[in-house]
C-alpha positions in Angstrom: -67.5 -145.8 24.6 -64.3 -144.3 26.2 -62.5 -141.5 24.5 -58.9 -141.8 23.3 -57.9 -139.8 26.3 -59.7 -142.1 28.6 -58.1 -145.2 27.0 -54.6 -143.6 27.3 -55.2 -142.8 30.9 -56.4 -146.4 31.6 -53.3 -147.9 30.0 -51.0 -145.5 31.7 -52.6 -146.2 35.1 -52.2 -149.9 34.7 -48.6 -149.6 33.7 -47.9 -147.3 36.6 -49.6 -149.7 39.1 -47.3 -152.5 37.8 -44.3 -150.4 38.6 -43.3 -149.7 35.0 -41.3 -146.5 34.7 -42.4 -143.9 32.1 -45.9 -145.3 32.0 -47.3 -142.1 30.4 -44.6 -142.2 27.6 -45.1 -146.0 27.0 -48.9 -145.7 26.8 -48.6 -142.9 24.4 -46.2 -144.8 22.2 -48.5 -147.8 22.2 -51.5 -145.8 21.0 -49.4 -143.9 18.4 -48.2 -147.2 17.1 -51.7 -148.7 16.7 -53.0 -145.5 15.1 -49.8 -145.1 12.9 -49.5 -141.5 14.0 -47.3 -139.2 16.1 -48.0 -137.4 19.4 -49.5 -134.4 17.6 -51.8 -136.7 15.7 -52.8 -138.4 18.9 -53.6 -135.1 20.6 -55.9 -134.1 17.7 -58.2 -137.0 18.4 -57.9 -137.0 22.2 -61.6 -136.4 22.8 -62.9 -138.6 20.1 -64.4 -142.1 20.9 -61.8 -144.9 21.0 -62.7 -147.4 18.3 -63.0 -151.0 19.2 -60.0 -152.0 17.1 -57.9 -149.4 18.9 -59.1 -150.5 22.3 -58.6 -154.3 21.5 -55.1 -153.9 20.0 -54.0 -151.5 22.8 -55.1 -153.9 25.5 -53.3 -156.7 23.8 -50.1 -154.7 23.8 -50.8 -153.8 27.5 -51.1 -157.5 28.4 -47.8 -158.2 26.8 -46.1 -155.3 28.5 -47.6 -156.2 31.9 -46.0 -159.6 31.5 -42.6 -157.9 31.4 -42.0 -158.1 27.6 -40.0 -155.0 26.5 -41.9 -152.3 24.7 -39.3 -152.4 21.9 -40.2 -156.0 21.0 -44.0 -155.2 21.3 -43.6 -152.3 18.9 -41.1 -154.1 16.7 -39.1 -151.0 16.1 -36.9 -148.6 17.9 -34.5 -145.7 17.3 -30.7 -145.7 17.6 -28.5 -142.8 16.6 -31.7 -141.1 15.4 -32.2 -143.9 12.8 -35.2 -146.3 12.7 -34.6 -150.0 13.3 -36.7 -153.1 13.1 -36.4 -155.0 16.4 -37.0 -158.7 17.0 -36.3 -161.1 19.9 -33.4 -162.7 18.1 -31.3 -159.6 18.8 -30.6 -157.3 21.7 -32.6 -154.1 22.0 -30.4 -151.1 20.9 -29.6 -148.9 23.9 -28.4 -145.4 24.4 -25.2 -146.7 26.1 -24.2 -148.3 22.8 -24.4 -145.0 21.0 -21.1 -144.2 22.7 -19.5 -146.9 20.7 -21.0 -145.9 17.4 -20.2 -142.2 18.0 -16.6 -142.8 18.8 -16.1 -145.1 15.8 -17.7 -142.5 13.5 -15.3 -139.9 14.9 -12.3 -142.1 14.3 -13.4 -143.0 10.8 -13.8 -139.4 9.8 -10.6 -138.3 11.5 -8.4 -141.0 10.1 -10.2 -141.7 6.8 -10.8 -145.3 7.6 -12.7 -147.1 4.8 -13.6 -150.6 5.9 -15.5 -151.7 9.0 -16.4 -155.0 10.6 -19.3 -155.0 13.0 -19.0 -158.4 14.8 -21.8 -159.7 17.1 -23.9 -157.3 15.0 -27.4 -158.3 16.3 -29.9 -155.9 14.7 -27.0 -154.2 12.9 -27.6 -150.9 14.6 -23.9 -150.1 15.2 -22.6 -151.0 11.7 -25.6 -149.4 9.9 -25.2 -146.2 11.8 -21.5 -146.1 10.9 -22.3 -146.7 7.3 -25.0 -144.1 7.2 -22.9 -141.3 8.8 -19.5 -142.0 7.2 -20.1 -143.9 3.9 -17.6 -146.6 5.0 -17.9 -150.1 3.6 -19.4 -152.2 6.5 -19.5 -155.9 6.9 -21.8 -157.1 9.7 -21.4 -160.6 11.2 -23.4 -162.6 13.7 -23.6 -166.3 14.7 -27.4 -166.2 14.3 -28.6 -166.2 10.7 -31.8 -164.4 11.9 -29.7 -161.5 13.1 -27.8 -161.4 9.7 -31.2 -161.3 7.9 -32.5 -158.6 10.3 -29.4 -156.5 9.7 -30.1 -156.7 5.9 -33.6 -155.5 6.5 -32.5 -152.6 8.6 -29.8 -151.6 6.1 -32.5 -151.5 3.4 -34.8 -149.5 5.8 -32.1 -146.9 6.2 -31.2 -146.8 2.5 -27.7 -148.2 2.7 -25.8 -151.2 1.6 -24.1 -153.5 4.2 -22.5 -156.9 3.6 -23.7 -159.5 6.1 -22.1 -162.8 7.1 -23.2 -165.6 9.4 -20.1 -166.3 11.4 -19.2 -167.5 14.9 -16.9 -164.6 15.8 -14.2 -164.6 13.1 -14.8 -168.2 12.0 -16.0 -167.2 8.5 -14.3 -163.8 8.2 -11.3 -163.9 5.9 -10.3 -160.3 5.2 -8.8 -157.5 7.4 -10.5 -154.2 8.2 -9.5 -150.7 9.2 -11.7 -150.8 12.2 -13.6 -153.5 14.1 -16.5 -152.7 16.4 -18.0 -155.2 18.8 -20.7 -155.2 21.4 -20.1 -158.7 22.8 -22.0 -160.6 25.5 -20.4 -159.4 28.7 -22.7 -160.2 31.6 -21.3 -162.9 34.0 -23.3 -166.1 33.6 -24.1 -166.3 37.3 -25.9 -162.9 37.1 -28.2 -163.8 34.3 -31.1 -165.2 36.4 -31.1 -162.0 38.5 -31.4 -159.5 35.7 -34.4 -157.2 35.3 -37.3 -159.2 34.0 -37.4 -157.2 30.7 -33.8 -158.1 30.0 -34.6 -161.8 30.3 -36.8 -161.6 27.2 -33.6 -160.8 25.2 -31.5 -163.7 23.8 -29.2 -165.2 26.5 -26.5 -166.0 24.0 -26.2 -162.2 23.4 -25.9 -161.5 27.1 -23.8 -164.2 28.8 -20.1 -163.6 28.7 -19.0 -166.6 30.7 -18.3 -167.0 34.4 -16.7 -163.6 34.7 -18.2 -161.9 31.7 -14.9 -161.6 29.9 -14.8 -164.7 27.6 -15.5 -162.8 24.4 -12.8 -160.2 25.1 -10.3 -163.0 25.4 -11.5 -164.3 22.0 -11.1 -160.8 20.6 -7.6 -160.5 22.0 -6.6 -163.7 20.3 -8.4 -163.4 17.0 -8.9 -159.7 16.2 -5.3 -158.9 15.3 -5.3 -161.0 12.2 -8.4 -159.1 10.9 -7.2 -155.6 11.6 -5.0 -153.7 9.2 -1.9 -151.9 10.5 -2.9 -148.6 12.0 -6.4 -149.9 12.6 -8.4 -150.0 15.8 -10.7 -152.3 17.7 -13.6 -150.8 19.7 -15.5 -152.9 22.2 -18.5 -152.1 24.5 -17.9 -153.0 28.1 -20.1 -153.5 31.2 -19.8 -151.2 34.2 -16.6 -151.9 36.1 -15.1 -154.1 33.4 -12.8 -151.5 31.8 -9.6 -152.2 33.8 -10.0 -156.0 33.4 -10.4 -155.7 29.6 -7.4 -153.4 29.3 -5.4 -155.9 31.2 -6.4 -158.6 28.7 -5.3 -156.4 25.8 -2.3 -155.1 27.7 -3.3 -151.5 26.9 -6.0 -149.4 25.3 -8.0 -146.5 26.4 -11.6 -146.1 27.6 -14.4 -143.8 26.6 -17.1 -142.8 29.1 -20.8 -142.8 28.3 -23.3 -140.1 29.3 -23.5 -141.6 32.8 -19.7 -141.4 33.3 -19.3 -145.2 33.0 -16.2 -146.4 31.0 -18.3 -147.9 28.3 -16.0 -148.3 25.3 -12.5 -149.8 25.2 -10.3 -148.8 22.2 -7.2 -150.7 21.2 -4.8 -149.4 18.6 -3.0 -151.8 16.2 
């Protein structure tokens, strides 16, 4: 019977041979998940025999990962802004890029004492929930997919906060106005979807495709957001690489915020 160390090395080696980056990290996260422990707990049992259940479950996860399925969906959980989130294939996987949007929104809320927030196209709810957790603002989270709205409620409960959810196609069922609106819309040009990294193709296409030029949802926001933002409020939108200037042209103004890689990741429009 192989040891836990041997099992870890076998999984890491197979991931590496398949060209998966961070194979050592991913293999460790898989075993920690199965064992319901952290890295320190895993290290304590490194030289113990790997139980059959551990081996079987780990290789089941490995098979899924080798098929291209993202680790986040396999684990069913991920962190965003240091907070835990349940992750399911109905919603995009939270990414570090999007933390730029959440962080800037949190900063504006604290600086200007904003009280009400709408997170539209909320997906897992990671942006709105992080804002509510770190500012205490009243957050409404809306998504066209009722599974995403339900997932957002689960994640709000997981993080010990209250968030109002709504099933709405953009602003279709949103009646009130807010101090701040945050949105991570679909922004990948539809023609690029088939050529995306295979892991990304496991994510919902409706949350990725932004029309022929990737800008359809920004045009909708330009038309519909003003009636849902109070005077003095702001709209914050995530943007794809190279889209900032085009989005600012649509809105006839605004400023951009760069992410940790220096990409203009967030567009902010003042009302």
